[in-house]
A tleap script that builds the chain and sets N, CA, C and O, in Angstrom:
source leaprc.protein.ff14SB
mol = sequence {
  NMET GLN ILE GLU ASN GLY ARG LEU LYS ASN
  ILE CYS GLU LEU ASN PHE THR THR SER ALA
  GLN PHE ARG VAL VAL VAL GLN VAL THR TYR
  LEU LEU PHE CVAL
}
set mol.1.N position { -14.160 28.857 -8.301 }
set mol.1.CA position { -12.708 28.677 -8.207 }
set mol.1.C position { -12.268 28.513 -6.746 }
set mol.1.O position { -11.446 27.654 -6.430 }
set mol.2.N position { -12.824 29.345 -5.866 }
set mol.2.CA position { -12.436 29.254 -4.458 }
set mol.2.C position { -12.828 27.906 -3.872 }
set mol.2.O position { -12.096 27.330 -3.067 }
set mol.3.N position { -13.995 27.407 -4.287 }
set mol.3.CA position { -14.443 26.107 -3.764 }
set mol.3.C position { -13.471 25.012 -4.206 }
set mol.3.O position { -13.108 24.146 -3.410 }
set mol.4.N position { -13.056 25.047 -5.455 }
set mol.4.CA position { -12.124 24.021 -5.956 }
set mol.4.C position { -10.784 24.110 -5.235 }
set mol.4.O position { -10.213 23.088 -4.857 }
set mol.5.N position { -10.282 25.329 -5.043 }
set mol.5.CA position { -9.001 25.495 -4.342 }
set mol.5.C position { -9.115 25.009 -2.908 }
set mol.5.O position { -8.207 24.340 -2.413 }
set mol.6.N position { -10.214 25.331 -2.226 }
set mol.6.CA position { -10.402 24.882 -0.846 }
set mol.6.C position { -10.476 23.368 -0.778 }
set mol.6.O position { -9.914 22.747 0.124 }
set mol.7.N position { -11.179 22.778 -1.743 }
set mol.7.CA position { -11.300 21.319 -1.767 }
set mol.7.C position { -9.932 20.688 -2.009 }
set mol.7.O position { -9.573 19.710 -1.353 }
set mol.8.N position { -9.176 21.240 -2.942 }
set mol.8.CA position { -7.839 20.708 -3.237 }
set mol.8.C position { -6.943 20.829 -2.005 }
set mol.8.O position { -6.177 19.916 -1.696 }
set mol.9.N position { -7.044 21.968 -1.299 }
set mol.9.CA position { -6.244 22.170 -0.091 }
set mol.9.C position { -6.623 21.141 0.967 }
set mol.9.O position { -5.751 20.589 1.638 }
set mol.10.N position { -7.920 20.880 1.120 }
set mol.10.CA position { -8.363 19.895 2.106 }
set mol.10.C position { -7.830 18.510 1.749 }
set mol.10.O position { -7.402 17.762 2.627 }
set mol.11.N position { -7.857 18.172 0.467 }
set mol.11.CA position { -7.358 16.866 0.025 }
set mol.11.C position { -5.856 16.761 0.306 }
set mol.11.O position { -5.379 15.722 0.763 }
set mol.12.N position { -5.116 17.834 0.033 }
set mol.12.CA position { -3.669 17.825 0.287 }
set mol.12.C position { -3.394 17.662 1.772 }
set mol.12.O position { -2.509 16.900 2.163 }
set mol.13.N position { -4.153 18.379 2.608 }
set mol.13.CA position { -3.956 18.276 4.053 }
set mol.13.C position { -4.297 16.866 4.523 }
set mol.13.O position { -3.597 16.300 5.363 }
set mol.14.N position { -5.366 16.304 3.982 }
set mol.14.CA position { -5.771 14.961 4.369 }
set mol.14.C position { -4.685 13.957 3.973 }
set mol.14.O position { -4.341 13.072 4.756 }
set mol.15.N position { -4.148 14.097 2.764 }
set mol.15.CA position { -3.078 13.202 2.321 }
set mol.15.C position { -1.841 13.359 3.198 }
set mol.15.O position { -1.153 12.382 3.494 }
set mol.16.N position { -1.561 14.593 3.611 }
set mol.16.CA position { -0.367 14.846 4.427 }
set mol.16.C position { -0.522 14.222 5.809 }
set mol.16.O position { 0.425 13.644 6.341 }
set mol.17.N position { -1.716 14.338 6.389 }
set mol.17.CA position { -1.917 13.842 7.751 }
set mol.17.C position { -2.041 12.327 7.777 }
set mol.17.O position { -1.715 11.696 8.783 }
set mol.18.N position { -2.509 11.737 6.680 }
set mol.18.CA position { -2.723 10.283 6.672 }
set mol.18.C position { -1.805 9.600 5.665 }
set mol.18.O position { -2.085 8.490 5.214 }
set mol.19.N position { -0.694 10.276 5.312 }
set mol.19.CA position { 0.207 9.715 4.301 }
set mol.19.C position { 0.771 8.371 4.747 }
set mol.19.O position { 0.895 7.451 3.939 }
set mol.20.N position { 1.111 8.254 6.027 }
set mol.20.CA position { 1.691 7.002 6.534 }
set mol.20.C position { 0.668 5.877 6.425 }
set mol.20.O position { 0.978 4.800 5.917 }
set mol.21.N position { -0.551 6.124 6.900 }
set mol.21.CA position { -1.595 5.101 6.830 }
set mol.21.C position { -1.903 4.763 5.376 }
set mol.21.O position { -2.084 3.597 5.024 }
set mol.22.N position { -1.961 5.803 4.528 }
set mol.22.CA position { -2.253 5.598 3.106 }
set mol.22.C position { -1.188 4.718 2.462 }
set mol.22.O position { -1.507 3.839 1.662 }
set mol.23.N position { 0.080 4.953 2.810 }
set mol.23.CA position { 1.168 4.151 2.231 }
set mol.23.C position { 1.027 2.690 2.662 }
set mol.23.O position { 1.237 1.779 1.861 }
set mol.24.N position { 0.674 2.475 3.913 }
set mol.24.CA position { 0.495 1.103 4.399 }
set mol.24.C position { -0.634 0.424 3.628 }
set mol.24.O position { -0.505 -0.727 3.211 }
set mol.25.N position { -1.736 1.141 3.441 }
set mol.25.CA position { -2.876 0.575 2.708 }
set mol.25.C position { -2.472 0.245 1.275 }
set mol.25.O position { -2.826 -0.811 0.752 }
set mol.26.N position { -1.734 1.146 0.648 }
set mol.26.CA position { -1.293 0.917 -0.733 }
set mol.26.C position { -0.376 -0.307 -0.810 }
set mol.26.O position { -0.508 -1.137 -1.710 }
set mol.27.N position { 0.543 -0.407 0.135 }
set mol.27.CA position { 1.473 -1.540 0.120 }
set mol.27.C position { 0.720 -2.854 0.328 }
set mol.27.O position { 0.984 -3.840 -0.360 }
set mol.28.N position { -0.216 -2.866 1.277 }
set mol.28.CA position { -0.992 -4.092 1.538 }
set mol.28.C position { -1.820 -4.452 0.320 }
set mol.28.O position { -1.872 -5.616 -0.079 }
set mol.29.N position { -2.472 -3.453 -0.275 }
set mol.29.CA position { -3.287 -3.711 -1.474 }
set mol.29.C position { -2.403 -4.233 -2.606 }
set mol.29.O position { -2.770 -5.171 -3.315 }
set mol.30.N position { -1.228 -3.610 -2.764 }
set mol.30.CA position { -0.296 -4.036 -3.806 }
set mol.30.C position { 0.104 -5.493 -3.597 }
set mol.30.O position { 0.134 -6.270 -4.552 }
set mol.31.N position { 0.412 -5.867 -2.358 }
set mol.31.CA position { 0.807 -7.243 -2.066 }
set mol.31.C position { -0.343 -8.201 -2.336 }
set mol.31.O position { -0.132 -9.305 -2.838 }
set mol.32.N position { -1.552 -7.784 -2.006 }
set mol.32.CA position { -2.705 -8.663 -2.215 }
set mol.32.C position { -2.942 -8.902 -3.700 }
set mol.32.O position { -3.251 -10.021 -4.110 }
set mol.33.N position { -2.797 -7.846 -4.513 }
set mol.33.CA position { -3.082 -7.979 -5.943 }
set mol.33.C position { -1.892 -8.517 -6.732 }
set mol.33.O position { -2.049 -8.953 -7.872 }
set mol.34.N position { -0.702 -8.488 -6.128 }
set mol.34.CA position { 0.479 -9.000 -6.838 }
set mol.34.C position { 0.984 -10.241 -6.115 }
set mol.34.O position { 1.973 -10.842 -6.536 }
savepdb mol mol.pdb
quit
């Protein structure tokens, strides 16, 4: 359980720190596929 919680926390932190870059990637990918 602790390993899963730690992993989830790391993923949340990673998403928070790279949310701007992630949004740009999503938008570019969306434009490419649409």
